[in-house]
All heavy atoms as an XYZ file, in Angstrom:
936
protein
N      26.103      4.258    -24.873
C      26.010      5.503    -24.164
C      24.872      5.264    -23.083
O      23.805      4.740    -23.408
C      25.631      6.620    -25.071
C      25.699      8.042    -24.391
C      27.153      8.490    -24.172
O      28.089      7.859    -24.686
N      27.321      9.511    -23.412
N      25.130      5.752    -21.915
C      24.153      5.652    -20.801
C      23.934      7.074    -20.275
O      24.801      7.879    -20.059
C      24.720      4.794    -19.686
C      23.753      4.758    -18.512
C      25.075      3.385    -20.179
N      22.680      7.349    -20.165
C      22.254      8.637    -19.545
C      21.621      8.401    -18.161
O      20.828      7.479    -18.020
C      21.279      9.389    -20.471
C      21.974      9.884    -21.748
C      20.983     10.742    -22.609
O      19.815     10.494    -22.570
N      21.549     11.677    -23.309
N      21.984      9.251    -17.224
C      21.494      9.061    -15.832
C      20.867     10.349    -15.407
O      21.416     11.454    -15.587
C      22.702      8.720    -14.911
C      23.526      7.527    -15.215
C      24.732      7.439    -14.340
C      22.701      6.268    -15.149
N      19.699     10.221    -14.784
C      18.972     11.403    -14.271
C      18.558     11.113    -12.845
O      17.813     10.278    -12.514
C      17.706     11.669    -15.076
C      16.952     12.878    -14.518
C      18.067     11.900    -16.596
N      19.169     11.977    -11.923
C      18.880     11.896    -10.496
C      17.626     12.711    -10.103
O      17.366     13.731    -10.791
C      20.068     12.369     -9.643
C      21.322     11.581     -9.790
C      22.301     12.303    -10.739
O      21.852     13.146    -11.583
O      23.521     12.054    -10.584
N      16.971     12.331     -9.102
C      15.867     13.111     -8.543
C      15.645     12.730     -7.095
O      16.279     11.781     -6.623
C      14.560     12.763     -9.319
O      14.244     11.388     -9.197
N      14.877     13.533     -6.389
C      14.517     13.183     -5.035
C      15.289     14.083     -4.016
O      15.000     13.985     -2.728
N      16.165     14.941     -4.419
C      16.800     15.812     -3.454
C      15.914     16.927     -2.951
O      14.797     17.015     -3.444
N      16.368     17.631     -1.986
C      15.567     18.746     -1.437
C      16.118     19.144     -0.075
O      17.238     18.811      0.298
N      15.273     19.885      0.650
C      15.607     20.397      1.933
C      14.945     19.608      3.019
O      13.704     19.406      2.909
C      15.214     21.872      2.031
C      15.354     22.605      3.395
C      16.835     22.642      3.821
C      14.733     23.988      3.329
N      15.617     19.151      4.051
C      15.067     18.379      5.065
C      15.690     18.703      6.408
O      16.925     19.184      6.405
C      15.276     16.841      4.767
C      16.683     16.517      4.700
C      14.535     15.946      5.717
N      14.990     18.563      7.492
C      15.543     18.859      8.743
C      16.444     17.677      9.237
O      16.209     16.543      8.822
C      14.423     19.094      9.812
C      13.654     20.353      9.592
C      12.711     20.709     10.724
O      12.218     19.744     11.393
N      12.428     21.966     10.986
N      17.364     17.998     10.076
C      18.226     16.958     10.646
C      17.347     15.872     11.337
O      16.337     16.179     11.986
C      19.195     17.573     11.700
N      17.718     14.649     11.088
C      16.968     13.537     11.631
C      15.959     12.964     10.628
O      15.367     11.939     10.866
N      15.649     13.732      9.592
C      14.712     13.348      8.562
C      15.262     12.327      7.538
O      16.428     11.843      7.652
N      14.396     12.069      6.591
C      14.775     11.071      5.522
C      14.527     11.648      4.168
O      13.601     12.453      3.906
C      14.009      9.798      5.724
O      14.279      9.203      6.997
N      15.211     11.121      3.206
C      15.007     11.363      1.763
C      15.340     10.111      1.005
O      16.219      9.273      1.427
C      15.933     12.522      1.227
C      15.538     13.929      1.526
C      16.607     14.894      1.044
C      14.204     14.327      0.943
N      14.709      9.914     -0.129
C      15.080      8.836     -1.059
C      15.427      9.430     -2.409
O      14.593     10.054     -3.028
C      13.979      7.821     -1.250
C      14.437      6.591     -2.001
C      13.395      5.514     -2.155
N      12.431      5.845     -3.189
C      11.716      4.883     -3.794
N      11.874      3.633     -3.460
N      10.842      5.183     -4.687
N      16.642      9.233     -2.829
C      17.089      9.677     -4.124
C      16.947      8.503     -5.154
O      17.060      7.366     -4.818
C      18.602      9.999     -4.074
C      19.030     11.047     -3.056
C      20.503     11.322     -3.157
C      18.204     12.272     -3.124
N      16.581      8.890     -6.343
C      16.404      8.018     -7.429
C      17.324      8.396     -8.560
O      17.626      9.543     -8.725
C      14.940      7.993     -7.946
O      14.106      7.652     -6.955
N      17.828      7.381     -9.319
C      18.637      7.632    -10.479
C      18.179      6.681    -11.580
O      18.289      5.485    -11.522
C      20.106      7.347    -10.174
S      21.192      7.453    -11.611
N      17.471      7.294    -12.615
C      16.936      6.592    -13.721
C      17.992      6.483    -14.869
O      18.566      7.534    -15.201
C      15.654      7.220    -14.208
N      18.177      5.289    -15.373
C      19.189      5.095    -16.370
C      18.550      4.722    -17.728
O      17.576      4.020    -17.750
C      20.156      4.025    -16.001
N      19.213      5.177    -18.816
C      18.783      4.711    -20.143
C      19.655      3.607    -20.560
O      20.720      3.306    -19.930
C      18.893      5.896    -21.152
O      20.306      6.220    -21.286
N      19.326      2.819    -21.624
C      20.180      1.799    -22.126
C      19.923      0.465    -21.561
O      19.146      0.259    -20.557
N      20.485     -0.520    -22.254
C      20.194     -1.957    -21.952
C      21.177     -2.591    -21.004
O      21.022     -3.747    -20.671
C      20.093     -2.752    -23.230
C      19.091     -2.285    -24.196
C      19.053     -3.173    -25.456
N      17.994     -2.828    -26.378
C      17.740     -3.464    -27.513
N      18.538     -4.476    -27.833
N      16.783     -3.071    -28.271
N      22.187     -1.825    -20.591
C      23.383     -2.427    -19.851
C      23.094     -2.255    -18.349
O      23.960     -2.616    -17.589
C      24.616     -1.804    -20.217
O      24.555     -0.370    -20.015
C      24.895     -2.017    -21.703
N      21.947     -1.619    -17.924
C      21.797     -1.271    -16.550
C      21.911     -2.522    -15.666
O      22.594     -2.509    -14.578
C      20.482     -0.586    -16.287
C      20.189     -0.187    -14.899
C      20.804      0.958    -14.385
C      19.477     -0.939    -13.999
C      20.570      1.409    -13.114
C      19.252     -0.492    -12.708
C      19.776      0.604    -12.196
N      21.274     -3.650    -16.032
C      21.169     -4.814    -15.162
C      22.570     -5.308    -14.814
O      22.849     -5.843    -13.700
C      20.409     -5.890    -15.785
C      20.088     -7.070    -14.796
C      19.357     -8.196    -15.532
N      20.204     -8.874    -16.517
C      21.103     -9.772    -16.200
N      21.311    -10.119    -14.967
N      21.821    -10.372    -17.186
N      23.520     -5.311    -15.767
C      24.844     -5.826    -15.524
C      25.901     -4.726    -15.314
O      27.086     -4.877    -15.617
C      25.266     -6.715    -16.687
O      25.142     -5.977    -17.859
C      24.390     -7.967    -16.749
N      25.409     -3.636    -14.785
C      26.318     -2.546    -14.424
C      26.473     -2.449    -12.942
O      25.584     -2.731    -12.205
C      25.746     -1.203    -14.963
O      25.662     -1.197    -16.356
N      27.677     -2.051    -12.508
C      27.831     -1.663    -11.104
C      27.299     -0.223    -10.983
O      27.436      0.641    -11.903
C      29.309     -1.686    -10.758
N      26.660      0.080     -9.871
C      26.139      1.421     -9.626
C      26.706      1.989     -8.319
O      26.951      1.241     -7.369
C      24.536      1.345     -9.468
C      23.824      0.800    -10.705
C      23.676     -0.693    -10.637
C      22.740     -1.251    -11.754
N      22.698     -2.719    -11.660
N      26.844      3.323     -8.346
C      27.385      3.976     -7.174
C      26.702      5.375     -6.953
O      26.175      5.952     -7.835
N      26.735      5.786     -5.695
C      26.366      7.121     -5.316
C      27.593      7.820     -4.717
O      28.272      7.211     -3.874
C      25.215      7.113     -4.298
C      23.899      6.775     -4.863
C      23.216      5.563     -4.873
C      22.958      7.697     -5.494
N      22.002      5.636     -5.463
C      21.819      6.972     -5.857
C      23.017      9.028     -5.817
C      20.734      7.578     -6.488
C      21.952      9.638     -6.462
C      20.789      8.883     -6.782
N      27.742      9.064     -5.127
C      28.796      9.931     -4.653
C      28.221     11.211     -4.232
O      27.090     11.530     -4.607
C      29.887     10.049     -5.724
C      30.677      8.886     -6.098
C      30.033      7.872     -6.932
C      31.867      8.582     -5.540
C      30.735      6.682     -7.249
C      32.545      7.437     -5.878
C      31.950      6.465     -6.748
N      29.000     12.014     -3.447
C      28.512     13.342     -3.109
C      29.647     14.319     -3.025
O      30.801     13.967     -2.810
C      27.778     13.306     -1.773
C      28.627     13.026     -0.610
C      27.797     12.844      0.720
N      28.615     12.572      1.913
C      28.118     12.249      3.073
N      26.763     12.207      3.246
N      28.919     12.068      4.090
N      29.288     15.610     -3.234
C      30.295     16.648     -3.172
C      29.701     17.848     -2.434
O      28.721     18.447     -2.872
C      30.729     17.058     -4.606
C      31.912     17.968     -4.601
C      32.514     18.181     -5.982
O      31.930     17.816     -6.990
N      33.738     18.614     -6.087
N      30.325     18.116     -1.307
C      29.942     19.316     -0.509
C      30.789     20.544     -1.020
O      31.799     20.391     -1.589
C      30.226     19.024      0.914
N      30.264     21.749     -0.796
C      30.975     22.965     -1.195
C      32.392     22.980     -0.647
O      32.664     22.750      0.542
C      30.169     24.038     -0.591
C      28.820     23.499     -0.469
C      29.008     22.072     -0.109
N      33.362     23.207     -1.536
C      34.735     23.315     -1.160
C      35.460     21.988     -0.881
O      36.617     21.958     -0.444
N      34.716     20.853     -1.137
C      35.338     19.529     -0.829
C      35.337     18.694     -2.125
O      34.645     19.029     -3.078
C      34.545     18.827      0.247
C      34.590     19.524      1.579
C      33.952     18.671      2.708
C      34.067     19.303      4.015
N      33.442     18.451      5.083
N      36.152     17.657     -2.060
C      36.233     16.772     -3.215
C      34.997     15.838     -3.209
O      34.439     15.555     -2.163
C      37.513     15.980     -3.179
C      38.802     16.789     -3.324
C      40.035     15.963     -3.430
O      39.963     14.767     -3.082
O      41.092     16.469     -3.734
N      34.671     15.341     -4.450
C      33.656     14.343     -4.524
C      34.040     13.082     -3.793
O      35.211     12.600     -3.948
C      33.336     14.048     -5.981
C      32.043     13.358     -6.226
C      31.648     13.306     -7.689
N      31.502     14.634     -8.250
C      30.978     14.833     -9.457
N      30.658     13.803    -10.269
N      30.904     16.064     -9.891
N      33.157     12.503     -3.064
C      33.499     11.342     -2.231
C      32.451     10.192     -2.416
O      31.284     10.447     -2.678
C      33.590     11.684     -0.728
C      32.243     12.185     -0.183
C      32.394     12.430      1.339
O      33.475     12.375      1.916
O      31.272     12.691      1.966
N      32.916      8.959     -2.206
C      32.067      7.789     -2.293
C      31.044      7.832     -1.156
O      31.420      8.093      0.001
C      32.991      6.573     -2.220
C      32.275      5.242     -2.046
C      31.648      4.690     -3.197
C      32.133      4.621     -0.841
C      30.958      3.529     -3.120
C      31.453      3.378     -0.768
C      30.911      2.856     -1.853
N      29.865      7.387     -1.486
C      28.811      7.261     -0.481
C      28.379      5.767     -0.377
O      28.414      5.167      0.745
C      27.550      8.131     -0.782
C      26.433      7.794      0.222
C      27.966      9.661     -0.809
N      27.995      5.130     -1.527
C      27.529      3.774     -1.485
C      27.670      3.227     -2.916
O      27.609      3.909     -3.871
C      26.055      3.728     -1.045
N      27.799      1.865     -2.951
C      27.886      1.156     -4.212
C      27.205     -0.130     -4.183
O      27.043     -0.728     -3.059
N      26.806     -0.607     -5.276
C      26.124     -1.927     -5.392
C      26.529     -2.646     -6.694
O      26.485     -2.010     -7.755
C      24.577     -1.803     -5.216
C      23.952     -3.212     -5.256
C      24.018     -0.988     -6.375
C      22.505     -3.180     -4.777
N      26.987     -3.874     -6.587
C      27.314     -4.606     -7.803
C      26.065     -5.195     -8.401
O      25.021     -5.244     -7.697
C      28.309     -5.745     -7.402
O      27.637     -6.762     -6.685
N      26.183     -5.609     -9.646
C      24.932     -6.181    -10.190
C      24.629     -7.507     -9.633
O      23.467     -8.004     -9.780
C      25.043     -6.202    -11.782
C      26.087     -7.149    -12.424
C      27.272     -6.942    -12.843
C      25.793     -8.551    -12.668
N      27.845     -7.988    -13.443
C      26.961     -8.989    -13.315
C      24.750     -9.460    -12.451
C      27.070    -10.325    -13.711
C      24.863    -10.753    -12.851
C      26.037    -11.177    -13.486
N      25.553     -8.060     -8.873
C      25.240     -9.288     -8.205
C      24.708     -9.113     -6.784
O      24.356     -9.982     -6.029
N      24.516     -7.814     -6.422
C      23.855     -7.449     -5.171
C      24.874     -7.149     -3.977
O      24.369     -6.824     -2.899
N      26.116     -7.178     -4.215
C      27.076     -6.787     -3.128
C      27.055     -5.325     -2.930
O      27.013     -4.502     -3.873
C      28.492     -7.166     -3.537
C      29.591     -6.874     -2.649
C      29.486     -7.729     -1.338
C      30.977     -7.047     -3.316
N      26.987     -4.871     -1.674
C      26.877     -3.468     -1.379
C      28.154     -3.027     -0.565
O      28.721     -3.797      0.089
C      25.608     -3.112     -0.597
O      25.626     -3.834      0.631
C      24.370     -3.412     -1.345
N      28.424     -1.775     -0.679
C      29.490     -1.108      0.071
C      29.094      0.279      0.480
O      28.376      0.956     -0.284
C      30.769     -1.078     -0.762
N      29.480      0.712      1.622
C      29.086      2.031      2.159
C      30.316      2.772      2.747
O      31.190      2.148      3.302
C      28.010      1.889      3.265
C      26.726      1.299      2.731
C      26.475     -0.051      2.844
C      25.784      2.118      2.181
C      25.290     -0.572      2.394
C      24.553      1.619      1.743
C      24.353      0.265      1.820
O      23.186     -0.243      1.358
N      30.318      4.063      2.647
C      31.250      4.872      3.384
C      30.937      4.707      4.832
O      29.806      4.611      5.257
C      31.172      6.359      2.913
N      32.003      4.764      5.636
C      31.845      4.686      7.125
C      30.862      5.711      7.648
O      30.083      5.456      8.620
C      33.199      4.806      7.834
C      34.081      3.616      7.569
O      33.587      2.592      7.126
O      35.281      3.751      7.844
N      30.897      6.905      7.022
C      30.037      8.063      7.529
C      28.621      7.827      7.379
O      27.785      8.520      8.036
C      30.519      9.331      6.889
O      30.325      9.197      5.447
N      28.159      6.936      6.465
C      26.729      6.708      6.224
C      26.301      5.300      6.525
O      25.070      4.997      6.506
C      26.419      6.992      4.738
C      26.870      8.390      4.354
C      26.973      5.943      3.795
N      27.204      4.407      6.832
C      26.846      3.024      7.117
C      25.876      2.930      8.302
O      26.072      3.553      9.330
C      28.180      2.217      7.441
C      27.980      0.765      7.368
O      27.016      0.305      6.692
N      28.794     -0.012      7.980
N      24.801      2.264      8.005
C      23.748      2.076      9.029
C      22.662      3.154      8.883
O      21.584      2.966      9.546
N      22.930      4.200      8.086
C      21.886      5.207      7.907
C      21.339      5.244      6.499
O      20.196      5.526      6.215
C      22.473      6.550      8.238
C      22.901      6.722      9.634
C      23.291      8.191      9.983
N      24.451      8.640      9.189
C      24.338      9.724      8.455
N      23.209     10.402      8.299
N      25.423     10.087      7.716
N      22.216      4.913      5.506
C      21.865      4.954      4.089
C      21.802      3.501      3.536
O      22.507      2.601      3.977
C      22.922      5.646      3.292
C      22.937      7.145      3.496
C      22.283      7.736      4.595
C      23.724      7.966      2.682
C      22.364      9.145      4.757
C      23.805      9.345      2.880
C      23.107      9.918      3.905
N      20.846      3.297      2.557
C      20.750      2.037      1.931
C      20.673      2.228      0.375
O      19.826      2.980     -0.029
C      19.454      1.275      2.471
O      19.539      1.120      3.844
C      19.397     -0.053      1.749
N      21.487      1.494     -0.363
C      21.472      1.508     -1.792
C      20.677      0.256     -2.286
O      20.861     -0.800     -1.733
C      22.854      1.594     -2.378
C      22.844      1.827     -3.910
C      23.737      0.346     -1.994
C      24.167      2.062     -4.578
N      19.857      0.493     -3.325
C      19.125     -0.620     -3.879
C      18.837     -0.323     -5.331
O      19.059      0.780     -5.825
C      17.811     -0.829     -3.148
O      16.980      0.332     -3.216
N      18.409     -1.373     -6.039
C      18.150     -1.221     -7.457
C      16.858     -1.848     -7.846
O      16.381     -2.802     -7.180
C      19.243     -1.847     -8.291
O      19.339     -3.266     -8.039
C      20.602     -1.232     -8.076
N      16.219     -1.374     -8.913
C      15.046     -1.983     -9.491
C      15.368     -2.103    -10.974
O      15.270     -1.173    -11.743
C      13.842     -1.093     -9.290
C      12.524     -1.776     -9.791
O      12.640     -2.554    -10.684
O      11.474     -1.379     -9.319
N      15.768     -3.329    -11.389
C      16.219     -3.493    -12.719
C      15.056     -3.344    -13.723
O      15.323     -2.910    -14.910
C      16.849     -4.861    -12.931
C      18.219     -4.967    -12.233
O      18.941     -3.981    -12.137
N      18.530     -6.111    -11.644
N      13.856     -3.679    -13.333
C      12.687     -3.500    -14.198
C      12.495     -2.060    -14.535
O      11.990     -1.763    -15.640
C      11.457     -4.109    -13.582
N      12.857     -1.159    -13.671
C      12.709      0.352    -13.878
C      14.013      0.965    -14.235
O      14.078      2.180    -14.387
C      12.136      0.963    -12.663
C      10.756      0.488    -12.306
C      10.221      1.200    -11.064
C       8.783      0.758    -10.691
N       8.291      1.430     -9.495
N      15.102      0.195    -14.389
C      16.414      0.765    -14.678
C      16.752      1.930    -13.709
O      17.209      2.946    -14.153
C      16.490      1.332    -16.148
C      17.013      0.280    -17.112
O      16.965     -0.880    -16.837
N      17.480      0.718    -18.205
N      16.523      1.684    -12.417
C      16.686      2.757    -11.458
C      17.452      2.246    -10.254
O      17.280      1.096     -9.825
C      15.288      3.276    -10.979
O      14.612      3.709    -12.136
C      15.458      4.390     -9.995
N      18.309      3.113     -9.715
C      19.047      2.833     -8.499
C      18.621      3.885     -7.479
O      18.361      5.061     -7.831
C      20.563      2.852     -8.720
C      21.063      4.122     -9.367
C      21.346      2.555     -7.442
N      18.450      3.433     -6.275
C      17.987      4.326     -5.195
C      19.004      4.488     -4.068
O      19.865      3.623     -3.871
C      16.677      3.745     -4.583
C      15.580      3.473     -5.579
C      15.381      2.214     -6.055
C      14.716      4.511     -5.980
C      14.378      2.000     -6.963
C      13.699      4.276     -6.828
C      13.519      2.980     -7.337
O      12.463      2.751     -8.252
N      18.825      5.569     -3.385
C      19.585      5.768     -2.110
C      18.656      6.264     -1.035
O      18.201      7.362     -1.145
C      20.747      6.749     -2.359
C      21.670      6.916     -1.149
C      22.492      5.674     -0.887
C      22.635      8.108     -1.315
N      18.281      5.362     -0.177
C      17.426      5.758      0.978
C      18.354      6.337      1.978
O      19.269      5.638      2.581
C      16.700      4.490      1.470
C      15.885      4.827      2.671
C      14.701      5.705      2.398
O      13.954      5.496      1.371
N      14.423      6.633      3.304
N      18.049      7.517      2.468
C      18.896      8.220      3.466
C      18.027      8.516      4.676
O      17.094      9.278      4.561
C      19.406      9.503      2.868
C      20.171      9.310      1.574
S      20.995     10.789      0.935
C      19.546     11.840      0.606
N      18.435      7.934      5.789
C      17.679      8.099      7.056
C      18.576      8.803      8.090
O      19.804      8.812      7.904
C      17.223      6.795      7.602
C      16.292      6.069      6.723
O      15.449      6.726      5.975
N      16.253      4.742      6.726
N      17.995      9.350      9.124
C      18.780     10.033     10.143
C      19.763     11.050      9.633
O      20.927     11.003     10.006
C      19.504      8.932     11.022
O      18.606      8.008     11.583
N      19.308     11.829      8.709
C      20.198     12.788      8.048
C      20.779     13.800      8.988
O      20.134     14.194      9.977
C      19.432     13.470      6.947
C      19.261     12.646      5.665
C      18.154     13.163      4.789
C      20.572     12.563      4.827
N      22.029     14.163      8.702
C      22.774     15.113      9.501
C      23.153     16.326      8.597
O      23.170     16.232      7.366
C      24.027     14.483     10.037
C      23.822     13.214     10.766
C      25.101     12.586     11.216
C      24.940     11.261     11.936
N      26.242     10.632     12.300
N      23.468     17.447      9.273
C      23.906     18.616      8.499
C      25.112     18.320      7.633
O      25.300     18.882      6.520
C      24.231     19.727      9.475
N      25.996     17.391      8.103
C      27.154     17.042      7.358
C      26.845     16.226      6.111
O      27.767     15.992      5.282
N      25.591     15.843      5.908
C      25.211     15.081      4.640
C      24.924     16.019      3.575
O      24.574     15.588      2.367
C      24.050     14.151      4.951
C      24.382     13.022      5.986
O      25.469     12.446      5.827
O      23.578     12.784      6.805
N      24.839     17.384      3.860
C      24.478     18.307      2.827
C      25.519     18.277      1.687
O      26.768     18.412      1.988
C      24.440     19.763      3.460
O      23.379     19.786      4.383
C      24.267     20.819      2.373
N      25.044     18.094      0.461
C      25.994     18.013     -0.688
C      25.127     17.849     -1.929
O      23.910     17.621     -1.841
C      26.889     16.819     -0.544
N      25.778     17.885     -3.084
C      25.205     17.473     -4.292
C      25.446     15.994     -4.492
O      26.641     15.559     -4.322
C      25.671     18.199     -5.511
C      25.121     17.717     -6.787
C      25.430     19.669     -5.399
N      24.466     15.185     -4.655
C      24.563     13.774     -4.775
C      24.533     13.315     -6.276
O      23.711     13.717     -7.010
C      23.501     13.088     -3.974
C      23.740     13.072     -2.563
C      23.655     14.252     -1.788
C      24.097     11.902     -1.858
C      23.917     14.264     -0.428
C      24.379     11.927     -0.467
C      24.304     13.136      0.200
O      24.534     13.143      1.599
N      25.480     12.501     -6.602
C      25.590     12.028     -8.057
C      25.501     10.502     -8.101
O      26.072      9.827     -7.202
C      26.967     12.390     -8.627
C      27.291     13.858     -8.677
C      27.854     14.546     -7.559
C      26.930     14.593     -9.760
C      28.109     15.897     -7.599
C      27.193     15.980     -9.833
C      27.788     16.620     -8.827
O      28.044     17.905     -8.836
N      24.832     10.003     -9.071
C      24.899      8.561     -9.313
C      25.836      8.281    -10.479
O      26.087      9.143    -11.339
C      23.533      7.918     -9.622
S      22.734      8.556    -11.096
N      26.444      7.061    -10.547
C      27.307      6.736    -11.484
C      27.190      5.186    -11.765
O      26.772      4.432    -10.913
C      28.783      6.980    -10.983
N      27.510      4.812    -13.070
C      27.459      3.370    -13.326
C      28.710      2.975    -14.124
O      29.374      3.836    -14.806
C      26.207      3.046    -14.207
C      24.960      3.374    -13.406
C      26.184      3.720    -15.564
N      28.996      1.680    -14.066
C      30.067      1.101    -14.842
C      29.472     -0.154    -15.511
O      29.329     -1.242    -14.879
C      31.224      0.717    -14.039
C      32.369      0.091    -14.843
C      33.644     -0.226    -14.050
C      34.653     -0.876    -14.974
N      35.045      0.039    -16.096
N      29.130     -0.051    -16.770
C      28.591     -1.224    -17.522
C      29.662     -2.328    -17.580
O      30.847     -2.040    -17.702
C      28.272     -0.690    -18.899
C      28.110      0.826    -18.695
C      29.107      1.126    -17.644
N      29.196     -3.601    -17.631
C      30.088     -4.675    -17.854
C      30.939     -5.076    -16.671
O      31.917     -5.802    -16.849
N      30.706     -4.523    -15.507
C      31.521     -4.897    -14.358
C      31.227     -6.312    -13.896
O      30.241     -6.856    -14.218
C      31.229     -3.885    -13.157
N      32.108     -6.869    -13.107
C      31.938     -8.196    -12.546
C      30.759     -8.177    -11.524
O      30.418     -7.145    -11.034
N      30.214     -9.353    -11.316
C      29.059     -9.490    -10.471
C      29.364     -9.070     -9.027
O      28.463     -8.621     -8.305
C      28.538    -10.934    -10.438
N      30.587     -9.100     -8.602
C      30.894     -8.671     -7.254
C      31.661     -7.349     -7.189
O      32.194     -7.050     -6.163
N      31.618     -6.586     -8.248
C      32.413     -5.390     -8.342
C      31.564     -4.178     -7.896
O      30.574     -3.941     -8.466
C      32.948     -5.205     -9.763
C      33.963     -4.141     -9.917
C      35.262     -4.185     -9.963
C      33.621     -2.743    -10.253
N      35.856     -3.018    -10.161
C      34.885     -2.075    -10.363
C      32.444     -2.050    -10.359
C      35.001     -0.736    -10.692
C      32.517     -0.636    -10.637
C      33.773     -0.028    -10.757
N      32.007     -3.486     -6.857
C      31.347     -2.270     -6.401
C      32.447     -1.348     -5.862
O      32.687     -1.258     -4.719
C      30.304     -2.586     -5.321
N      33.135     -0.565     -6.827
C      34.299      0.195     -6.471
C      33.934      1.453     -5.681
O      32.822      2.078     -5.899
C      34.996      0.556     -7.724
O      36.125      1.397     -7.396
N      34.811      1.882     -4.821
C      34.690      3.163     -4.091
C      35.412      4.245     -4.839
O      35.290      5.385     -4.382
C      35.269      2.981     -2.704
C      34.584      1.961     -1.852
C      35.339      1.622     -0.547
N      34.695      0.661      0.272
C      33.925      0.925      1.305
N      33.797      2.179      1.675
N      33.341     -0.064      1.959
N      36.020      3.980     -5.942
C      36.801      4.968     -6.661
C      36.045      5.672     -7.781
O      35.449      4.988     -8.556
C      38.095      4.316     -7.229
O      38.790      5.225     -8.041
N      36.031      6.985     -7.720
C      35.376      7.789     -8.778
C      35.849      7.357    -10.154
O      35.037      7.299    -11.109
C      35.619      9.248     -8.559
C      34.841      9.992     -7.503
C      35.321      9.670     -6.094
C      34.937     11.497     -7.696
N      37.140      7.171    -10.305
C      37.705      7.008    -11.642
C      37.308      5.695    -12.310
O      37.449      5.457    -13.471
C      39.247      7.070    -11.584
O      39.708      5.986    -10.762
N      36.663      4.805    -11.507
C      36.321      3.491    -12.011
C      34.971      3.489    -12.753
O      34.593      2.490    -13.359
C      36.363      2.421    -10.967
C      37.741      2.071    -10.475
N      37.999      1.338     -9.295
C      38.893      2.451    -10.948
C      39.264      1.190     -9.131
N      39.843      1.823    -10.081
N      34.214      4.579    -12.521
C      32.890      4.640    -13.124
C      32.912      5.369    -14.472
O      33.616      6.358    -14.634
C      31.896      5.311    -12.150
C      31.622      4.415    -10.943
C      32.442      4.385     -9.883
C      30.512      3.622    -10.946
C      32.230      3.603     -8.768
C      30.280      2.747     -9.820
C      31.127      2.761     -8.723
O      30.820      1.936     -7.656
N      32.096      4.977    -15.418
C      32.126      5.460    -16.782
C      31.144      6.586    -17.045
O      31.362      7.418    -17.889
C      31.896      4.271    -17.721
C      32.922      3.235    -17.662
O      34.146      3.618    -17.527
O      32.655      2.045    -17.755
N      29.940      6.478    -16.380
C      28.874      7.417    -16.689
C      28.380      8.067    -15.391
O      28.270      7.362    -14.365
C      27.693      6.757    -17.385
C      28.101      6.162    -18.756
C      28.439      4.802    -18.857
C      28.206      6.959    -19.892
C      28.842      4.260    -20.017
C      28.574      6.380    -21.074
C      28.892      5.048    -21.160
O      29.224      4.468    -22.379
N      28.016      9.392    -15.520
C      27.657     10.122    -14.328
C      26.343     10.898    -14.596
O      26.159     11.418    -15.742
C      28.721     11.098    -13.914
C      29.955     10.461    -13.393
C      30.953      9.868    -14.089
C      30.260     10.244    -11.983
N      31.899      9.347    -13.253
C      31.462      9.526    -11.972
C      29.586     10.593    -10.826
C      32.091      9.216    -10.720
C      30.200     10.221     -9.625
C      31.457      9.535     -9.615
N      25.529     11.076    -13.602
C      24.408     11.979    -13.697
C      24.815     13.410    -13.443
O      25.948     13.704    -13.104
N      23.802     14.324    -13.449
C      24.074     15.782    -13.335
C      24.003     16.150    -11.812
O      24.509     17.241    -11.476
C      23.079     16.571    -14.059
C      23.236     16.402    -15.565
C      24.590     16.856    -16.015
O      25.044     17.975    -15.777
N      25.312     15.961    -16.771
N      23.527     15.310    -11.008
C      23.498     15.619     -9.549
C      22.187     16.163     -9.065
O      21.440     16.761     -9.811
N      21.896     15.961     -7.760
C      20.745     16.496     -7.154
C      21.157     17.028     -5.722
O      21.871     16.359     -5.063
C      19.611     15.437     -7.013
O      18.443     16.000     -6.533
C      20.023     14.246     -6.132
N      20.633     18.190     -5.427
C      21.083     18.834     -4.169
C      20.316     18.282     -3.007
O      19.059     18.208     -3.006
C      20.826     20.349     -4.279
C      21.120     21.146     -3.021
C      22.644     21.205     -2.755
O      23.402     21.472     -3.513
N      23.000     20.927     -1.428
N      21.020     17.992     -1.975
C      20.432     17.587     -0.703
C      20.945     18.555      0.382
O      22.145     18.739      0.535
C      20.842     16.186     -0.265
C      20.413     15.800      1.152
C      20.241     15.103     -1.220
N      20.041     19.231      1.121
C      20.388     20.231      2.114
C      19.727     19.774      3.370
O      18.423     19.583      3.412
C      19.917     21.648      1.743
O      20.547     21.987      0.473
C      20.350     22.598      2.818
N      20.488     19.601      4.410
C      19.978     19.192      5.695
C      20.113     20.360      6.705
O      21.274     20.776      6.919
C      20.731     17.929      6.186
C      20.082     17.460      7.570
C      20.648     16.798      5.233
N      19.056     20.839      7.185
C      19.086     21.956      8.164
C      19.223     21.414      9.566
O      18.534     20.423      9.943
C      17.925     22.853      8.046
O      16.728     22.118      8.375
N      20.046     22.096     10.368
C      20.239     21.645     11.765
C      19.368     22.472     12.688
O      18.726     23.403     12.364
C      21.756     21.792     12.123
O      22.115     23.168     11.966
């Protein structure tokens, strides 16, 4: 069993930055694929960024070049650095992990992840 706790959300002006953190319990973090997803009001949850345990990253087109996903295995934590934020980035952000994934595996599909956090709200004012 893996527990995930997100933090770092809040209210920020357009053009600003935030860094989200997701702390994980358990011993499988290092060899897990990690992902960030978001859900805006009235919309489906969507992929934002993913990172394989081998370091391969993937980003949604809407955030590519503005967001960066990274991990600190010593702290069992995955981060999402968000720069140049836009009003359209407003959403609840969720982290997810898939233990035992391949070193190059970083899926964009929600259904491929096994464990999810409770989410953290990000609000970008225009």
